[in-house]
A tleap script that builds the chain and sets N, CA, C and O, in Angstrom:
source leaprc.protein.ff14SB
mol = sequence {
  NMET LEU ASN LYS LYS GLN THR LEU THR ALA
  GLU GLU ALA ALA ILE GLN LYS ALA LEU LYS
  GLU LEU PRO GLN VAL ARG PRO LEU TYR PHE
  LYS ARG PRO ASP SER GLU LYS LEU PHE GLY
  VAL PRO PRO ARG VAL LEU GLU ASP LEU ALA
  MET LYS LYS GLN GLY PRO PRO TYR PHE ARG
  ARG GLY LYS TYR CYS LEU TYR ALA VAL ASP
  THR PHE GLU LYS TRP VAL THR GLU ASN PRO
  VAL ARG THR SER ASN ASP CVAL
}
set mol.1.N position { 0.546 -1.361 0.018 }
set mol.1.CA position { 0.256 0.172 0.063 }
set mol.1.C position { 0.516 1.321 0.379 }
set mol.1.O position { 0.567 1.736 1.537 }
set mol.2.N position { 0.777 2.179 -0.974 }
set mol.2.CA position { 0.995 3.478 -0.960 }
set mol.2.C position { 0.632 4.082 -0.089 }
set mol.2.O position { -0.465 3.790 0.389 }
set mol.3.N position { 1.610 5.462 0.622 }
set mol.3.CA position { 0.589 6.126 1.513 }
set mol.3.C position { 0.853 7.605 0.858 }
set mol.3.O position { 1.751 7.643 0.017 }
set mol.4.N position { 0.205 8.759 1.137 }
set mol.4.CA position { -0.407 10.001 0.387 }
set mol.4.C position { 0.855 10.550 -0.502 }
set mol.4.O position { 0.879 10.956 -1.664 }
set mol.5.N position { 2.029 10.397 0.601 }
set mol.5.CA position { 3.532 10.892 -0.372 }
set mol.5.C position { 3.851 9.941 -0.729 }
set mol.5.O position { 5.006 10.362 -0.658 }
set mol.6.N position { 3.979 8.947 -1.088 }
set mol.6.CA position { 4.426 8.020 -2.005 }
set mol.6.C position { 3.811 8.227 -3.177 }
set mol.6.O position { 2.685 8.717 -3.095 }
set mol.7.N position { 4.320 7.942 -4.469 }
set mol.7.CA position { 4.370 7.553 -5.762 }
set mol.7.C position { 4.631 6.584 -6.352 }
set mol.7.O position { 5.486 5.821 -5.903 }
set mol.8.N position { 3.806 6.250 -7.848 }
set mol.8.CA position { 4.275 4.808 -8.227 }
set mol.8.C position { 5.587 5.407 -9.150 }
set mol.8.O position { 5.907 6.555 -9.458 }
set mol.9.N position { 6.275 3.876 -9.481 }
set mol.9.CA position { 7.033 4.338 -10.393 }
set mol.9.C position { 6.198 4.133 -12.015 }
set mol.9.O position { 5.075 3.667 -12.210 }
set mol.10.N position { 6.733 4.416 -12.562 }
set mol.10.CA position { 6.260 4.318 -14.351 }
set mol.10.C position { 6.093 2.747 -14.371 }
set mol.10.O position { 5.061 2.354 -14.915 }
set mol.11.N position { 6.796 1.958 -13.954 }
set mol.11.CA position { 6.276 0.179 -14.108 }
set mol.11.C position { 5.093 -0.310 -13.561 }
set mol.11.O position { 4.400 -1.149 -14.137 }
set mol.12.N position { 4.799 0.226 -12.355 }
set mol.12.CA position { 3.942 -0.025 -11.096 }
set mol.12.C position { 2.663 0.638 -11.756 }
set mol.12.O position { 1.821 -0.221 -12.018 }
set mol.13.N position { 2.243 2.043 -12.130 }
set mol.13.CA position { 1.498 2.703 -12.967 }
set mol.13.C position { 1.253 2.321 -14.527 }
set mol.13.O position { 0.571 3.041 -15.256 }
set mol.14.N position { 1.915 1.038 -15.002 }
set mol.14.CA position { 1.508 0.462 -15.724 }
set mol.14.C position { 1.383 -0.973 -15.953 }
set mol.14.O position { 1.253 -1.516 -17.049 }
set mol.15.N position { 1.428 -1.447 -14.982 }
set mol.15.CA position { 0.735 -2.527 -14.291 }
set mol.15.C position { -0.612 -2.268 -14.003 }
set mol.15.O position { -1.470 -2.640 -14.803 }
set mol.16.N position { -1.020 -1.486 -12.623 }
set mol.16.CA position { -1.897 -0.717 -12.055 }
set mol.16.C position { -2.935 -0.667 -13.774 }
set mol.16.O position { -3.956 -1.343 -13.900 }
set mol.17.N position { -2.495 0.075 -14.693 }
set mol.17.CA position { -3.180 0.754 -15.408 }
set mol.17.C position { -4.016 -1.075 -16.831 }
set mol.17.O position { -5.086 -1.391 -17.350 }
set mol.18.N position { -2.911 -1.488 -16.772 }
set mol.18.CA position { -2.999 -3.125 -17.568 }
set mol.18.C position { -4.221 -3.936 -16.792 }
set mol.18.O position { -5.063 -4.618 -17.376 }
set mol.19.N position { -4.145 -3.716 -15.275 }
set mol.19.CA position { -4.790 -4.914 -14.230 }
set mol.19.C position { -6.299 -3.976 -14.850 }
set mol.19.O position { -7.071 -4.630 -15.551 }
set mol.20.N position { -6.696 -2.289 -14.527 }
set mol.20.CA position { -7.943 -2.118 -14.946 }
set mol.20.C position { -8.290 -2.348 -15.865 }
set mol.20.O position { -9.453 -1.953 -15.950 }
set mol.21.N position { -7.780 -3.071 -17.240 }
set mol.21.CA position { -8.449 -2.936 -18.574 }
set mol.21.C position { -8.330 -4.250 -18.621 }
set mol.21.O position { -8.397 -4.558 -19.811 }
set mol.22.N position { -8.161 -5.375 -17.841 }
set mol.22.CA position { -8.271 -6.618 -18.101 }
set mol.22.C position { -10.062 -6.842 -18.238 }
set mol.22.O position { -10.905 -6.116 -17.712 }
set mol.23.N position { -10.225 -7.608 -18.781 }
set mol.23.CA position { -11.900 -7.970 -18.924 }
set mol.23.C position { -12.360 -8.404 -17.841 }
set mol.23.O position { -11.355 -8.631 -17.168 }
set mol.24.N position { -13.445 -8.720 -17.116 }
set mol.24.CA position { -14.225 -8.704 -16.065 }
set mol.24.C position { -14.787 -10.374 -15.907 }
set mol.24.O position { -15.954 -10.556 -16.253 }
set mol.25.N position { -14.009 -11.571 -15.407 }
set mol.25.CA position { -14.554 -12.752 -15.555 }
set mol.25.C position { -15.653 -13.024 -14.876 }
set mol.25.O position { -15.716 -12.934 -13.650 }
set mol.26.N position { -16.935 -13.501 -15.882 }
set mol.26.CA position { -18.089 -13.452 -15.020 }
set mol.26.C position { -18.330 -14.779 -14.546 }
set mol.26.O position { -18.293 -15.575 -15.484 }
set mol.27.N position { -18.689 -15.607 -12.843 }
set mol.27.CA position { -18.517 -16.254 -12.330 }
set mol.27.C position { -19.730 -17.557 -13.640 }
set mol.27.O position { -20.345 -17.016 -14.559 }
set mol.28.N position { -19.810 -18.791 -13.480 }
set mol.28.CA position { -20.980 -19.440 -14.047 }
set mol.28.C position { -21.943 -19.717 -12.844 }
set mol.28.O position { -23.123 -19.594 -13.173 }
set mol.29.N position { -21.712 -20.115 -11.322 }
set mol.29.CA position { -22.444 -20.223 -10.517 }
set mol.29.C position { -22.180 -19.214 -9.225 }
set mol.29.O position { -21.161 -18.524 -9.186 }
set mol.30.N position { -22.834 -19.193 -8.531 }
set mol.30.CA position { -22.526 -18.196 -7.204 }
set mol.30.C position { -22.771 -18.866 -6.563 }
set mol.30.O position { -23.186 -19.970 -6.915 }
set mol.31.N position { -22.591 -18.412 -4.980 }
set mol.31.CA position { -23.482 -18.829 -3.393 }
set mol.31.C position { -24.146 -17.727 -3.467 }
set mol.31.O position { -24.038 -16.720 -4.166 }
set mol.32.N position { -25.449 -18.338 -1.946 }
set mol.32.CA position { -26.666 -17.220 -1.292 }
set mol.32.C position { -25.280 -16.101 -1.107 }
set mol.32.O position { -25.336 -14.985 -1.623 }
set mol.33.N position { -24.320 -16.458 -0.485 }
set mol.33.CA position { -24.466 -15.064 0.140 }
set mol.33.C position { -23.679 -14.271 -0.486 }
set mol.33.O position { -23.110 -13.406 0.180 }
set mol.34.N position { -23.393 -14.369 -2.189 }
set mol.34.CA position { -22.839 -13.635 -2.580 }
set mol.34.C position { -23.919 -13.132 -3.514 }
set mol.34.O position { -23.558 -12.311 -4.357 }
set mol.35.N position { -25.538 -13.602 -3.486 }
set mol.35.CA position { -26.711 -13.481 -4.381 }
set mol.35.C position { -26.433 -11.363 -3.772 }
set mol.35.O position { -26.044 -10.668 -4.710 }
set mol.36.N position { -26.541 -10.944 -3.028 }
set mol.36.CA position { -26.849 -9.091 -2.821 }
set mol.36.C position { -25.303 -8.765 -3.504 }
set mol.36.O position { -25.222 -7.955 -4.427 }
set mol.37.N position { -24.459 -9.252 -3.135 }
set mol.37.CA position { -23.228 -7.983 -4.354 }
set mol.37.C position { -23.495 -8.632 -5.872 }
set mol.37.O position { -23.426 -7.789 -6.767 }
set mol.38.N position { -23.765 -9.891 -6.271 }
set mol.38.CA position { -24.032 -9.591 -7.744 }
set mol.38.C position { -25.373 -8.964 -8.149 }
set mol.38.O position { -25.590 -8.305 -9.166 }
set mol.39.N position { -26.124 -9.244 -7.295 }
set mol.39.CA position { -28.044 -9.274 -8.052 }
set mol.39.C position { -28.810 -8.440 -7.330 }
set mol.39.O position { -29.839 -8.149 -7.939 }
set mol.40.N position { -28.674 -7.733 -5.833 }
set mol.40.CA position { -29.101 -6.734 -5.187 }
set mol.40.C position { -30.156 -7.604 -4.157 }
set mol.40.O position { -30.974 -7.057 -3.418 }
set mol.41.N position { -29.925 -9.298 -4.292 }
set mol.41.CA position { -31.119 -9.881 -3.762 }
set mol.41.C position { -30.541 -10.604 -2.770 }
set mol.41.O position { -29.879 -11.604 -3.048 }
set mol.42.N position { -30.780 -10.052 -1.069 }
set mol.42.CA position { -30.382 -10.921 0.106 }
set mol.42.C position { -30.227 -12.352 0.082 }
set mol.42.O position { -31.008 -13.033 -0.582 }
set mol.43.N position { -29.332 -12.849 0.717 }
set mol.43.CA position { -29.128 -14.367 0.460 }
set mol.43.C position { -30.714 -14.806 1.544 }
set mol.43.O position { -31.008 -15.988 1.362 }
set mol.44.N position { -31.534 -14.198 2.396 }
set mol.44.CA position { -32.206 -14.879 3.110 }
set mol.44.C position { -33.433 -14.567 2.426 }
set mol.44.O position { -34.451 -14.992 2.971 }
set mol.45.N position { -33.579 -13.869 1.272 }
set mol.45.CA position { -34.847 -14.061 0.876 }
set mol.45.C position { -34.948 -15.368 0.155 }
set mol.45.O position { -35.910 -16.124 0.293 }
set mol.46.N position { -33.569 -15.690 -0.883 }
set mol.46.CA position { -33.689 -17.092 -1.380 }
set mol.46.C position { -33.491 -18.148 -0.599 }
set mol.46.O position { -33.800 -19.130 -1.273 }
set mol.47.N position { -33.047 -18.565 0.745 }
set mol.47.CA position { -33.600 -19.120 1.709 }
set mol.47.C position { -34.881 -18.999 1.777 }
set mol.47.O position { -35.362 -20.107 1.539 }
set mol.48.N position { -35.482 -18.432 1.925 }
set mol.48.CA position { -37.061 -18.130 2.289 }
set mol.48.C position { -37.738 -18.840 1.383 }
set mol.48.O position { -38.520 -19.741 1.688 }
set mol.49.N position { -37.353 -18.298 -0.372 }
set mol.49.CA position { -37.908 -18.823 -1.539 }
set mol.49.C position { -37.924 -20.398 -1.170 }
set mol.49.O position { -38.767 -21.069 -0.573 }
set mol.50.N position { -36.939 -20.666 -1.626 }
set mol.50.CA position { -36.381 -22.355 -1.450 }
set mol.50.C position { -37.214 -22.989 -0.675 }
set mol.50.O position { -37.785 -23.904 -1.269 }
set mol.51.N position { -37.676 -22.793 1.042 }
set mol.51.CA position { -38.198 -23.331 1.870 }
set mol.51.C position { -39.517 -23.459 1.103 }
set mol.51.O position { -40.002 -24.574 1.297 }
set mol.52.N position { -40.285 -22.665 0.271 }
set mol.52.CA position { -41.333 -22.178 0.238 }
set mol.52.C position { -41.278 -23.108 -1.875 }
set mol.52.O position { -42.166 -23.388 -2.681 }
set mol.53.N position { -40.145 -23.205 -1.884 }
set mol.53.CA position { -39.811 -24.501 -3.591 }
set mol.53.C position { -40.456 -23.241 -4.611 }
set mol.53.O position { -40.656 -23.522 -5.792 }
set mol.54.N position { -40.780 -21.810 -4.089 }
set mol.54.CA position { -40.765 -21.212 -5.181 }
set mol.54.C position { -39.606 -20.172 -5.832 }
set mol.54.O position { -39.753 -19.310 -6.698 }
set mol.55.N position { -38.719 -20.468 -5.288 }
set mol.55.CA position { -37.043 -19.764 -5.719 }
set mol.55.C position { -36.726 -20.614 -7.293 }
set mol.55.O position { -37.240 -21.455 -8.031 }
set mol.56.N position { -35.232 -19.530 -7.164 }
set mol.56.CA position { -34.707 -20.578 -8.501 }
set mol.56.C position { -34.233 -21.703 -8.333 }
set mol.56.O position { -34.345 -22.119 -7.180 }
set mol.57.N position { -33.566 -22.599 -9.301 }
set mol.57.CA position { -33.287 -23.687 -9.157 }
set mol.57.C position { -31.736 -23.573 -8.446 }
set mol.57.O position { -31.093 -22.527 -8.350 }
set mol.58.N position { -31.470 -24.402 -8.154 }
set mol.58.CA position { -29.922 -24.095 -7.131 }
set mol.58.C position { -29.490 -26.035 -7.308 }
set mol.58.O position { -30.357 -26.890 -7.490 }
set mol.59.N position { -28.196 -26.287 -7.209 }
set mol.59.CA position { -28.013 -26.979 -6.643 }
set mol.59.C position { -27.173 -27.530 -5.549 }
set mol.59.O position { -25.974 -27.460 -5.820 }
set mol.60.N position { -27.415 -28.002 -4.512 }
set mol.60.CA position { -26.502 -28.703 -3.259 }
set mol.60.C position { -25.551 -29.204 -3.642 }
set mol.60.O position { -25.494 -30.063 -4.522 }
set mol.61.N position { -23.824 -28.298 -2.461 }
set mol.61.CA position { -22.756 -28.789 -2.810 }
set mol.61.C position { -22.107 -29.228 -1.653 }
set mol.61.O position { -21.230 -28.414 -1.363 }
set mol.62.N position { -22.151 -30.051 -0.958 }
set mol.62.CA position { -21.996 -30.133 0.283 }
set mol.62.C position { -22.636 -29.254 0.970 }
set mol.62.O position { -23.848 -29.357 0.781 }
set mol.63.N position { -22.244 -28.124 1.955 }
set mol.63.CA position { -23.109 -27.596 3.055 }
set mol.63.C position { -24.029 -26.362 1.684 }
set mol.63.O position { -25.208 -26.021 1.778 }
set mol.64.N position { -23.167 -25.976 0.668 }
set mol.64.CA position { -23.330 -24.972 -0.088 }
set mol.64.C position { -24.734 -25.092 -1.328 }
set mol.64.O position { -24.826 -26.037 -2.111 }
set mol.65.N position { -25.498 -24.200 -1.285 }
set mol.65.CA position { -26.363 -23.833 -2.057 }
set mol.65.C position { -25.949 -23.116 -3.756 }
set mol.65.O position { -25.820 -21.901 -3.905 }
set mol.66.N position { -25.846 -23.748 -4.484 }
set mol.66.CA position { -25.015 -22.919 -5.695 }
set mol.66.C position { -26.425 -22.385 -6.894 }
set mol.66.O position { -27.364 -23.078 -7.285 }
set mol.67.N position { -26.161 -21.184 -7.175 }
set mol.67.CA position { -27.325 -20.799 -8.525 }
set mol.67.C position { -26.075 -21.133 -9.895 }
set mol.67.O position { -24.868 -20.900 -9.835 }
set mol.68.N position { -26.569 -21.518 -10.641 }
set mol.68.CA position { -26.222 -20.950 -12.213 }
set mol.68.C position { -26.753 -19.618 -12.223 }
set mol.68.O position { -27.911 -19.312 -11.939 }
set mol.69.N position { -25.427 -18.514 -12.717 }
set mol.69.CA position { -26.128 -17.430 -13.212 }
set mol.69.C position { -27.147 -17.344 -14.312 }
set mol.69.O position { -28.262 -16.840 -14.176 }
set mol.70.N position { -26.620 -17.937 -15.536 }
set mol.70.CA position { -27.831 -18.121 -16.715 }
set mol.70.C position { -28.707 -18.476 -16.083 }
set mol.70.O position { -29.388 -17.453 -16.012 }
set mol.71.N position { -29.365 -19.450 -15.379 }
set mol.71.CA position { -30.534 -19.514 -14.850 }
set mol.71.C position { -31.190 -18.845 -14.107 }
set mol.71.O position { -32.397 -18.816 -13.867 }
set mol.72.N position { -30.219 -18.210 -13.682 }
set mol.72.CA position { -30.467 -17.487 -11.921 }
set mol.72.C position { -31.696 -16.132 -12.690 }
set mol.72.O position { -32.742 -15.620 -12.290 }
set mol.73.N position { -30.740 -15.968 -14.097 }
set mol.73.CA position { -31.309 -14.501 -14.327 }
set mol.73.C position { -32.613 -14.501 -15.151 }
set mol.73.O position { -33.547 -13.702 -15.220 }
set mol.74.N position { -32.303 -15.887 -15.856 }
set mol.74.CA position { -33.297 -16.486 -16.123 }
set mol.74.C position { -34.806 -16.025 -15.572 }
set mol.74.O position { -35.747 -15.376 -16.029 }
set mol.75.N position { -34.555 -16.602 -14.554 }
set mol.75.CA position { -35.675 -17.067 -13.470 }
set mol.75.C position { -36.115 -15.554 -13.112 }
set mol.75.O position { -37.243 -15.146 -12.834 }
set mol.76.N position { -34.942 -14.863 -13.197 }
set mol.76.CA position { -35.450 -13.198 -12.238 }
set mol.76.C position { -36.453 -12.959 -13.244 }
set mol.76.O position { -37.532 -12.565 -12.799 }
set mol.77.N position { -36.338 -13.136 -14.799 }
set mol.77.CA position { -36.739 -12.122 -15.696 }
set mol.77.C position { -37.902 -12.810 -15.845 }
set mol.77.O position { -38.839 -12.013 -15.868 }
set mol.78.N position { -38.317 -14.141 -15.975 }
set mol.78.CA position { -39.618 -14.351 -16.052 }
set mol.78.C position { -40.426 -14.337 -14.782 }
set mol.78.O position { -41.402 -15.083 -14.857 }
set mol.79.N position { -40.287 -13.645 -13.537 }
set mol.79.CA position { -40.561 -13.932 -12.245 }
set mol.79.C position { -40.733 -11.902 -11.674 }
set mol.79.O position { -40.220 -11.394 -10.678 }
set mol.80.N position { -41.314 -11.444 -12.375 }
set mol.80.CA position { -41.404 -10.485 -12.172 }
set mol.80.C position { -42.193 -9.982 -10.827 }
set mol.80.O position { -43.337 -10.383 -10.612 }
set mol.81.N position { -41.480 -9.024 -9.873 }
set mol.81.CA position { -42.315 -8.581 -8.749 }
set mol.81.C position { -43.764 -8.007 -9.259 }
set mol.81.O position { -43.767 -7.434 -10.349 }
set mol.82.N position { -44.959 -8.123 -8.556 }
set mol.82.CA position { -45.937 -7.967 -8.901 }
set mol.82.C position { -46.296 -6.811 -7.948 }
set mol.82.O position { -46.111 -6.989 -6.744 }
set mol.83.N position { -46.876 -5.446 -8.466 }
set mol.83.CA position { -47.354 -4.188 -6.725 }
set mol.83.C position { -48.781 -4.460 -7.400 }
set mol.83.O position { -49.059 -5.240 -8.310 }
set mol.84.N position { -49.586 -3.598 -6.693 }
set mol.84.CA position { -50.840 -3.199 -7.004 }
set mol.84.C position { -50.985 -2.220 -7.970 }
set mol.84.O position { -52.084 -2.092 -8.510 }
set mol.85.N position { -50.038 -1.491 -8.283 }
set mol.85.CA position { -50.177 -1.011 -9.274 }
set mol.85.C position { -50.085 -1.998 -10.707 }
set mol.85.O position { -50.360 -1.509 -11.802 }
set mol.86.N position { -49.899 -2.633 -10.640 }
set mol.86.CA position { -50.003 -3.673 -11.150 }
set mol.86.C position { -51.326 -4.307 -12.154 }
set mol.86.O position { -51.485 -4.431 -13.369 }
set mol.87.N position { -52.145 -4.617 -10.945 }
set mol.87.CA position { -53.895 -5.155 -11.003 }
set mol.87.C position { -54.870 -4.242 -11.612 }
set mol.87.O position { -56.058 -4.560 -11.674 }
savepdb mol mol.pdb
quit
């Protein structure tokens, strides 16, 4: 870590620039705790939906519930939230 008085060398600056330009890798699967960071859906909501058998499909791997990103996104678009304004 650099403090405010330190400056980057030309090589360090070039490395940081190159790292920022790398494409972001999209995960294929995610765990429930990551749902809020990735999609804005709290993990507790997914837990509640799973208990009611109403949520998106998931896989169990040991103690983890894994959601496929593509399947999750499809489920979200096919199951919009209905509000009183929609009635």
